[in-house]
Short mmCIF file of the C-alpha atoms (twelve columns), coordinates in Angstrom:
data_MODEL
# 
_entry.id   MODEL 
# 
loop_
_atom_site.group_PDB 
_atom_site.id 
_atom_site.type_symbol 
_atom_site.label_atom_id 
_atom_site.label_alt_id 
_atom_site.label_comp_id 
_atom_site.label_asym_id 
_atom_site.label_seq_id 
_atom_site.Cartn_x 
_atom_site.Cartn_y 
_atom_site.Cartn_z 
_atom_site.pdbx_PDB_model_num 
ATOM 1   C CA . UNK A 1   74.357 204.148 178.326 1 
ATOM 2   C CA . UNK A 2   75.642 200.486 179.291 1 
ATOM 3   C CA . UNK A 3   73.251 199.940 182.026 1 
ATOM 4   C CA . UNK A 4   70.574 201.451 180.050 1 
ATOM 5   C CA . UNK A 5   71.158 198.554 177.398 1 
ATOM 6   C CA . UNK A 6   71.211 196.016 179.840 1 
ATOM 7   C CA . UNK A 7   67.416 197.922 181.028 1 
ATOM 8   C CA . UNK A 8   66.160 197.353 177.585 1 
ATOM 9   C CA . UNK A 9   66.783 193.705 177.094 1 
ATOM 10  C CA . UNK A 10  65.097 192.385 180.676 1 
ATOM 11  C CA . UNK A 11  62.406 194.708 180.027 1 
ATOM 12  C CA . UNK A 12  61.818 192.685 176.644 1 
ATOM 13  C CA . UNK A 13  60.909 189.673 178.620 1 
ATOM 14  C CA . UNK A 14  57.442 187.715 178.236 1 
ATOM 15  C CA . UNK A 15  56.813 191.055 175.907 1 
ATOM 16  C CA . UNK A 16  59.623 190.940 172.555 1 
ATOM 17  C CA . UNK A 17  61.673 188.536 171.110 1 
ATOM 18  C CA . UNK A 18  65.233 189.206 171.895 1 
ATOM 19  C CA . UNK A 19  67.256 189.107 168.525 1 
ATOM 20  C CA . UNK A 20  70.838 187.989 169.062 1 
ATOM 21  C CA . UNK A 21  73.804 186.681 166.303 1 
ATOM 22  C CA . UNK A 22  77.620 186.414 166.635 1 
ATOM 23  C CA . UNK A 23  80.159 189.169 165.079 1 
ATOM 24  C CA . UNK A 24  84.083 188.406 165.078 1 
ATOM 25  C CA . UNK A 25  84.556 191.755 162.800 1 
ATOM 26  C CA . UNK A 26  83.575 195.417 162.121 1 
ATOM 27  C CA . UNK A 27  81.763 195.091 158.555 1 
ATOM 28  C CA . UNK A 28  79.778 191.909 160.104 1 
ATOM 29  C CA . UNK A 29  78.790 193.856 163.211 1 
ATOM 30  C CA . UNK A 30  78.005 197.106 161.150 1 
ATOM 31  C CA . UNK A 31  75.024 194.864 159.307 1 
ATOM 32  C CA . UNK A 32  73.967 192.982 162.770 1 
ATOM 33  C CA . UNK A 33  73.911 196.386 164.243 1 
ATOM 34  C CA . UNK A 34  70.787 197.725 162.305 1 
ATOM 35  C CA . UNK A 35  68.475 194.620 163.005 1 
ATOM 36  C CA . UNK A 36  69.754 192.792 165.990 1 
ATOM 37  C CA . UNK A 37  69.237 193.374 169.950 1 
ATOM 38  C CA . UNK A 38  72.534 191.585 171.182 1 
ATOM 39  C CA . UNK A 39  75.270 190.951 169.673 1 
ATOM 40  C CA . UNK A 40  77.769 188.227 170.792 1 
ATOM 41  C CA . UNK A 41  81.906 187.945 170.292 1 
ATOM 42  C CA . UNK A 42  81.726 184.639 170.906 1 
ATOM 43  C CA . UNK A 43  84.331 181.907 171.827 1 
ATOM 44  C CA . UNK A 44  82.943 180.227 168.694 1 
ATOM 45  C CA . UNK A 45  85.470 182.016 166.357 1 
ATOM 46  C CA . UNK A 46  88.081 179.640 167.266 1 
ATOM 47  C CA . UNK A 47  86.036 177.262 165.169 1 
ATOM 48  C CA . UNK A 48  84.548 179.463 162.839 1 
ATOM 49  C CA . UNK A 49  87.699 181.566 162.000 1 
ATOM 50  C CA . UNK A 50  90.768 179.895 163.537 1 
ATOM 51  C CA . UNK A 51  89.718 175.756 162.378 1 
ATOM 52  C CA . UNK A 52  89.926 174.573 165.832 1 
ATOM 53  C CA . UNK A 53  88.105 171.595 166.954 1 
ATOM 54  C CA . UNK A 54  86.963 173.320 170.149 1 
ATOM 55  C CA . UNK A 55  86.763 176.775 171.705 1 
ATOM 56  C CA . UNK A 56  89.467 176.203 174.134 1 
ATOM 57  C CA . UNK A 57  92.569 177.495 172.456 1 
ATOM 58  C CA . UNK A 58  90.764 181.137 172.254 1 
ATOM 59  C CA . UNK A 59  92.706 183.474 173.940 1 
ATOM 60  C CA . UNK A 60  92.105 186.929 176.078 1 
ATOM 61  C CA . UNK A 61  93.969 188.691 173.392 1 
ATOM 62  C CA . UNK A 62  92.087 186.927 170.469 1 
ATOM 63  C CA . UNK A 63  89.058 187.801 171.842 1 
ATOM 64  C CA . UNK A 64  89.973 191.436 172.693 1 
ATOM 65  C CA . UNK A 65  91.252 191.829 169.145 1 
ATOM 66  C CA . UNK A 66  87.900 190.670 167.901 1 
ATOM 67  C CA . UNK A 67  86.006 192.628 169.916 1 
ATOM 68  C CA . UNK A 68  87.826 195.484 169.593 1 
ATOM 69  C CA . UNK A 69  86.877 195.378 165.639 1 
ATOM 70  C CA . UNK A 70  83.476 194.666 165.976 1 
ATOM 71  C CA . UNK A 71  82.863 197.729 168.523 1 
ATOM 72  C CA . UNK A 72  83.382 199.825 165.887 1 
ATOM 73  C CA . UNK A 73  80.664 198.527 163.787 1 
ATOM 74  C CA . UNK A 74  78.419 198.419 166.975 1 
ATOM 75  C CA . UNK A 75  76.142 201.472 167.931 1 
ATOM 76  C CA . UNK A 76  73.190 200.535 169.449 1 
ATOM 77  C CA . UNK A 77  73.198 196.956 170.026 1 
ATOM 78  C CA . UNK A 78  74.291 195.298 173.244 1 
ATOM 79  C CA . UNK A 79  77.781 193.978 172.966 1 
ATOM 80  C CA . UNK A 80  78.682 190.623 174.917 1 
ATOM 81  C CA . UNK A 81  81.841 189.073 175.160 1 
ATOM 82  C CA . UNK A 82  82.184 185.416 175.858 1 
ATOM 83  C CA . UNK A 83  85.229 185.469 178.725 1 
ATOM 84  C CA . UNK A 84  87.597 182.360 177.235 1 
ATOM 85  C CA . UNK A 85  88.008 178.959 178.903 1 
ATOM 86  C CA . UNK A 86  90.677 179.367 181.924 1 
ATOM 87  C CA . UNK A 87  90.003 183.147 182.330 1 
ATOM 88  C CA . UNK A 88  87.588 182.735 185.049 1 
ATOM 89  C CA . UNK A 89  88.858 179.540 187.165 1 
ATOM 90  C CA . UNK A 90  88.725 181.725 190.600 1 
ATOM 91  C CA . UNK A 91  87.061 185.049 191.383 1 
ATOM 92  C CA . UNK A 92  90.507 186.798 191.428 1 
ATOM 93  C CA . UNK A 93  90.937 185.901 187.587 1 
ATOM 94  C CA . UNK A 94  87.807 186.665 186.645 1 
ATOM 95  C CA . UNK A 95  87.907 190.389 188.161 1 
ATOM 96  C CA . UNK A 96  91.262 190.881 186.548 1 
ATOM 97  C CA . UNK A 97  90.644 189.207 183.327 1 
ATOM 98  C CA . UNK A 98  86.878 190.757 182.860 1 
ATOM 99  C CA . UNK A 99  88.016 194.097 183.982 1 
ATOM 100 C CA . UNK A 100 90.745 194.071 181.161 1 
ATOM 101 C CA . UNK A 101 88.509 192.988 178.394 1 
ATOM 102 C CA . UNK A 102 85.851 195.841 179.291 1 
ATOM 103 C CA . UNK A 103 88.495 198.232 179.162 1 
ATOM 104 C CA . UNK A 104 90.562 197.444 176.312 1 
ATOM 105 C CA . UNK A 105 86.799 196.727 174.326 1 
ATOM 106 C CA . UNK A 106 84.282 199.033 175.598 1 
ATOM 107 C CA . UNK A 107 81.780 195.892 175.532 1 
ATOM 108 C CA . UNK A 108 78.786 196.057 177.752 1 
ATOM 109 C CA . UNK A 109 79.273 192.776 179.529 1 
ATOM 110 C CA . UNK A 110 81.123 189.263 179.658 1 
ATOM 111 C CA . UNK A 111 79.595 185.789 178.906 1 
ATOM 112 C CA . UNK A 112 80.241 183.041 181.228 1 
ATOM 113 C CA . UNK A 113 79.687 179.414 180.882 1 
ATOM 114 C CA . UNK A 114 78.358 177.774 183.953 1 
ATOM 115 C CA . UNK A 115 80.011 174.639 185.527 1 
ATOM 116 C CA . UNK A 116 77.691 174.540 188.612 1 
ATOM 117 C CA . UNK A 117 79.649 175.978 190.835 1 
ATOM 118 C CA . UNK A 118 81.016 179.456 189.594 1 
ATOM 119 C CA . UNK A 119 77.998 180.985 190.937 1 
ATOM 120 C CA . UNK A 120 80.373 183.190 193.548 1 
ATOM 121 C CA . UNK A 121 82.146 184.351 190.627 1 
ATOM 122 C CA . UNK A 122 79.277 185.518 188.850 1 
ATOM 123 C CA . UNK A 123 78.273 187.301 192.122 1 
ATOM 124 C CA . UNK A 124 81.608 188.755 192.457 1 
ATOM 125 C CA . UNK A 125 81.241 190.381 188.966 1 
ATOM 126 C CA . UNK A 126 78.381 191.802 189.143 1 
ATOM 127 C CA . UNK A 127 79.384 193.592 192.442 1 
ATOM 128 C CA . UNK A 128 82.021 195.354 190.730 1 
ATOM 129 C CA . UNK A 129 79.460 196.236 188.216 1 
ATOM 130 C CA . UNK A 130 80.521 193.931 185.444 1 
ATOM 131 C CA . UNK A 131 77.387 192.890 183.680 1 
ATOM 132 C CA . UNK A 132 77.231 189.025 183.242 1 
ATOM 133 C CA . UNK A 133 75.031 186.982 181.119 1 
ATOM 134 C CA . UNK A 134 75.089 183.039 181.806 1 
ATOM 135 C CA . UNK A 135 75.072 179.933 179.895 1 
ATOM 136 C CA . UNK A 136 73.868 176.672 180.786 1 
ATOM 137 C CA . UNK A 137 72.830 173.472 178.983 1 
ATOM 138 C CA . UNK A 138 75.717 172.143 176.724 1 
ATOM 139 C CA . UNK A 139 78.553 174.330 177.693 1 
ATOM 140 C CA . UNK A 140 81.175 173.881 175.353 1 
ATOM 141 C CA . UNK A 141 84.117 175.086 177.710 1 
ATOM 142 C CA . UNK A 142 83.057 172.102 180.025 1 
ATOM 143 C CA . UNK A 143 81.434 169.419 177.952 1 
ATOM 144 C CA . UNK A 144 82.704 167.504 174.831 1 
ATOM 145 C CA . UNK A 145 79.386 165.874 173.310 1 
ATOM 146 C CA . UNK A 146 76.180 167.734 172.206 1 
ATOM 147 C CA . UNK A 147 73.257 166.009 173.681 1 
ATOM 148 C CA . UNK A 148 69.740 167.175 174.626 1 
ATOM 149 C CA . UNK A 149 69.632 168.059 178.347 1 
ATOM 150 C CA . UNK A 150 66.884 168.685 180.244 1 
ATOM 151 C CA . UNK A 151 64.801 165.445 178.834 1 
ATOM 152 C CA . UNK A 152 63.347 163.851 182.497 1 
ATOM 153 C CA . UNK A 153 61.970 165.991 185.093 1 
ATOM 154 C CA . UNK A 154 65.275 165.242 187.240 1 
ATOM 155 C CA . UNK A 155 67.583 167.046 184.730 1 
ATOM 156 C CA . UNK A 156 64.971 169.819 184.264 1 
ATOM 157 C CA . UNK A 157 64.719 170.690 188.020 1 
ATOM 158 C CA . UNK A 158 68.709 170.498 188.288 1 
ATOM 159 C CA . UNK A 159 68.935 172.895 185.195 1 
ATOM 160 C CA . UNK A 160 66.441 174.873 187.250 1 
ATOM 161 C CA . UNK A 161 67.996 175.263 190.442 1 
ATOM 162 C CA . UNK A 162 71.379 176.116 188.409 1 
ATOM 163 C CA . UNK A 163 69.565 178.774 186.448 1 
ATOM 164 C CA . UNK A 164 67.658 179.954 189.357 1 
ATOM 165 C CA . UNK A 165 71.173 180.098 191.198 1 
ATOM 166 C CA . UNK A 166 72.779 182.312 188.191 1 
ATOM 167 C CA . UNK A 167 69.877 184.700 188.164 1 
ATOM 168 C CA . UNK A 168 70.473 184.961 192.360 1 
ATOM 169 C CA . UNK A 169 74.178 185.602 191.651 1 
ATOM 170 C CA . UNK A 170 73.265 188.529 189.654 1 
ATOM 171 C CA . UNK A 171 73.132 187.584 185.808 1 
ATOM 172 C CA . UNK A 172 71.042 189.718 183.350 1 
ATOM 173 C CA . UNK A 173 70.497 186.981 181.353 1 
ATOM 174 C CA . UNK A 174 71.075 183.563 180.507 1 
ATOM 175 C CA . UNK A 175 71.757 181.201 177.745 1 
ATOM 176 C CA . UNK A 176 70.000 178.039 177.113 1 
ATOM 177 C CA . UNK A 177 71.702 175.526 174.821 1 
ATOM 178 C CA . UNK A 178 70.753 172.056 173.854 1 
ATOM 179 C CA . UNK A 179 67.490 172.318 176.194 1 
ATOM 180 C CA . UNK A 180 64.459 169.903 175.605 1 
ATOM 181 C CA . UNK A 181 61.404 172.523 174.957 1 
ATOM 182 C CA . UNK A 182 59.908 171.340 178.252 1 
ATOM 183 C CA . UNK A 183 62.915 172.087 180.221 1 
ATOM 184 C CA . UNK A 184 63.227 175.851 178.178 1 
ATOM 185 C CA . UNK A 185 59.622 176.507 178.829 1 
ATOM 186 C CA . UNK A 186 59.778 175.580 182.508 1 
ATOM 187 C CA . UNK A 187 62.604 177.505 182.987 1 
ATOM 188 C CA . UNK A 188 62.092 180.900 181.105 1 
ATOM 189 C CA . UNK A 189 58.615 180.777 182.462 1 
ATOM 190 C CA . UNK A 190 60.370 180.536 186.373 1 
ATOM 191 C CA . UNK A 191 63.249 183.052 185.713 1 
ATOM 192 C CA . UNK A 192 62.704 186.866 185.665 1 
ATOM 193 C CA . UNK A 193 66.003 187.538 183.651 1 
ATOM 194 C CA . UNK A 194 65.513 186.764 179.802 1 
ATOM 195 C CA . UNK A 195 66.640 183.229 178.301 1 
ATOM 196 C CA . UNK A 196 68.385 183.283 175.274 1 
ATOM 197 C CA . UNK A 197 68.098 179.944 173.441 1 
ATOM 198 C CA . UNK A 198 70.415 178.063 171.132 1 
ATOM 199 C CA . UNK A 199 68.867 174.807 170.010 1 
ATOM 200 C CA . UNK A 200 66.089 175.162 173.098 1 
ATOM 201 C CA . UNK A 201 63.183 175.636 170.626 1 
ATOM 202 C CA . UNK A 202 60.557 179.016 170.841 1 
ATOM 203 C CA . UNK A 203 60.176 179.122 174.673 1 
ATOM 204 C CA . UNK A 204 62.926 181.126 175.173 1 
ATOM 205 C CA . UNK A 205 62.875 184.820 175.550 1 
ATOM 206 C CA . UNK A 206 65.114 185.250 172.645 1 
ATOM 207 C CA . UNK A 207 67.107 183.469 170.057 1 
ATOM 208 C CA . UNK A 208 71.072 183.615 168.982 1 
ATOM 209 C CA . UNK A 209 72.763 181.767 166.339 1 
ATOM 210 C CA . UNK A 210 76.290 181.300 165.184 1 
ATOM 211 C CA . UNK A 211 76.473 184.322 162.136 1 
ATOM 212 C CA . UNK A 212 78.753 181.668 160.123 1 
ATOM 213 C CA . UNK A 213 76.162 179.093 160.353 1 
ATOM 214 C CA . UNK A 214 73.032 181.062 159.459 1 
ATOM 215 C CA . UNK A 215 74.632 182.301 156.188 1 
ATOM 216 C CA . UNK A 216 75.764 178.726 155.534 1 
ATOM 217 C CA . UNK A 217 79.422 179.992 155.287 1 
ATOM 218 C CA . UNK A 218 80.763 177.946 158.530 1 
ATOM 219 C CA . UNK A 219 80.757 174.094 157.312 1 
ATOM 220 C CA . UNK A 220 79.101 173.422 160.473 1 
ATOM 221 C CA . UNK A 221 75.414 173.011 160.494 1 
ATOM 222 C CA . UNK A 222 73.796 171.238 163.670 1 
ATOM 223 C CA . UNK A 223 69.506 170.424 163.461 1 
ATOM 224 C CA . UNK A 224 69.130 173.801 165.167 1 
ATOM 225 C CA . UNK A 225 70.702 176.050 162.569 1 
ATOM 226 C CA . UNK A 226 68.470 177.199 160.146 1 
ATOM 227 C CA . UNK A 227 70.653 178.314 156.419 1 
ATOM 228 C CA . UNK A 228 69.115 181.762 155.227 1 
ATOM 229 C CA . UNK A 229 71.545 181.523 152.671 1 
ATOM 230 C CA . UNK A 230 74.489 179.500 151.387 1 
ATOM 231 C CA . UNK A 231 77.425 181.808 151.087 1 
ATOM 232 C CA . UNK A 232 79.543 179.369 150.410 1 
ATOM 233 C CA . UNK A 233 78.320 178.879 147.127 1 
ATOM 234 C CA . UNK A 234 77.990 182.992 146.188 1 
ATOM 235 C CA . UNK A 235 81.606 183.272 147.034 1 
ATOM 236 C CA . UNK A 236 82.677 180.812 145.163 1 
ATOM 237 C CA . UNK A 237 80.575 182.045 142.141 1 
ATOM 238 C CA . UNK A 238 82.384 185.217 142.393 1 
ATOM 239 C CA . UNK A 239 85.777 183.881 142.873 1 
ATOM 240 C CA . UNK A 240 85.403 181.443 139.853 1 
ATOM 241 C CA . UNK A 241 84.176 184.907 137.613 1 
ATOM 242 C CA . UNK A 242 87.082 186.891 139.275 1 
ATOM 243 C CA . UNK A 243 89.324 184.008 138.184 1 
ATOM 244 C CA . UNK A 244 87.981 183.993 134.995 1 
ATOM 245 C CA . UNK A 245 88.419 187.275 134.024 1 
ATOM 246 C CA . UNK A 246 92.054 187.434 134.935 1 
ATOM 247 C CA . UNK A 247 92.926 184.536 132.554 1 
ATOM 248 C CA . UNK A 248 91.335 185.694 130.023 1 
ATOM 249 C CA . UNK A 249 92.945 189.221 130.686 1 
ATOM 250 C CA . UNK A 250 89.166 190.576 131.209 1 
ATOM 251 C CA . UNK A 251 90.506 192.475 134.285 1 
ATOM 252 C CA . UNK A 252 91.560 194.875 135.535 1 
ATOM 253 C CA . UNK A 253 90.085 197.565 132.622 1 
ATOM 254 C CA . UNK A 254 90.347 201.342 132.194 1 
ATOM 255 C CA . UNK A 255 87.783 201.573 135.177 1 
ATOM 256 C CA . UNK A 256 89.660 199.725 137.711 1 
ATOM 257 C CA . UNK A 257 92.302 202.755 138.217 1 
ATOM 258 C CA . UNK A 258 91.768 204.720 140.422 1 
ATOM 259 C CA . UNK A 259 92.200 207.664 137.147 1 
ATOM 260 C CA . UNK A 260 90.282 205.281 135.221 1 
ATOM 261 C CA . UNK A 261 87.655 208.257 134.565 1 
ATOM 262 C CA . UNK A 262 90.875 210.235 132.727 1 
ATOM 263 C CA . UNK A 263 92.479 207.447 130.361 1 
ATOM 264 C CA . UNK A 264 88.525 206.672 129.393 1 
ATOM 265 C CA . UNK A 265 88.568 210.391 128.366 1 
ATOM 266 C CA . UNK A 266 91.951 210.286 126.678 1 
ATOM 267 C CA . UNK A 267 91.082 207.110 125.101 1 
ATOM 268 C CA . UNK A 268 87.827 208.701 123.456 1 
ATOM 269 C CA . UNK A 269 89.651 211.893 122.430 1 
ATOM 270 C CA . UNK A 270 92.935 209.403 120.347 1 
ATOM 271 C CA . UNK A 271 89.752 208.568 118.497 1 
# 
C-alpha cells in the first residue's frame, strides 16, 4: 500500500496538482484525508502547538506521539513525517531513528531537510526501503531567517544542483520553500520527481501549507499564506457564548444530560 501511494504521487507530476497540508491530531487528519494527497506531520508543531520560537526543540517522542494520532485519522492520504533536527546527523542515526519512527507510527515516508551535505544519508535510507521526501530552500532546522532564494542565476544553479542530488539519492519528491518563481519553475521542469511548493509560486507540482496558518488559527501569517477562514474569531465567539450561558445559568439544561430525554418526559408528566 505504501509503495502504491508513493507511485501515485510520482505519477501526478506534470498531470495533476498535488495537495498537501499538515496535521498533528486525528480529528484534523480525518478531515484532511478526504481531500488531500499528502498529510505531513511537520516539526512546525513546535511553533504551532508548543509555542517554541523555532522547530529545534521537537523530539522523536513528540513527533511519534502526534503521528500516531494522525495515523488514526488517515486512510487514503500519503502520511509523511518530519524527522526532527539532530535525528539524522549521520547515516547510522538516520537509519536507526527513521526505522523507529516508521515502526512506531506506520507512516509512509519521512522528510529530511537538506544541509547540502546529507545526500548520502538520503541514499542510505532509500536503500533500506525507507521512502524519503527532500526539502530545499528555506530549511528551518538549518537556517534562521526567511528569505527568497534563487533570485539570481548563480543561486538558481546551486539550488538546481542540490535538488538533482536529492533526486539522484532516491527521494520520491522534494519540498521547495521560499524559492523565486523562476527558480521553482526551472527546478520543477528539470526534475523527474514532484516538487511541493511553500512560498515558491504556482510553478511547483503541488502545494503545502501549515493547516493552522490557512485556517487563521496560528497567529503566524507570512505573505505566502492564504487564510481561508478566521478560526480564531469563530472559536472566540463560541467561547464567549459558552461563558455567558454558564454565568446566566443557561447551561446546562435538561437536554445536556445523558438521560436528558427521561428527565424531560418526567417534567412534562408533572405538568
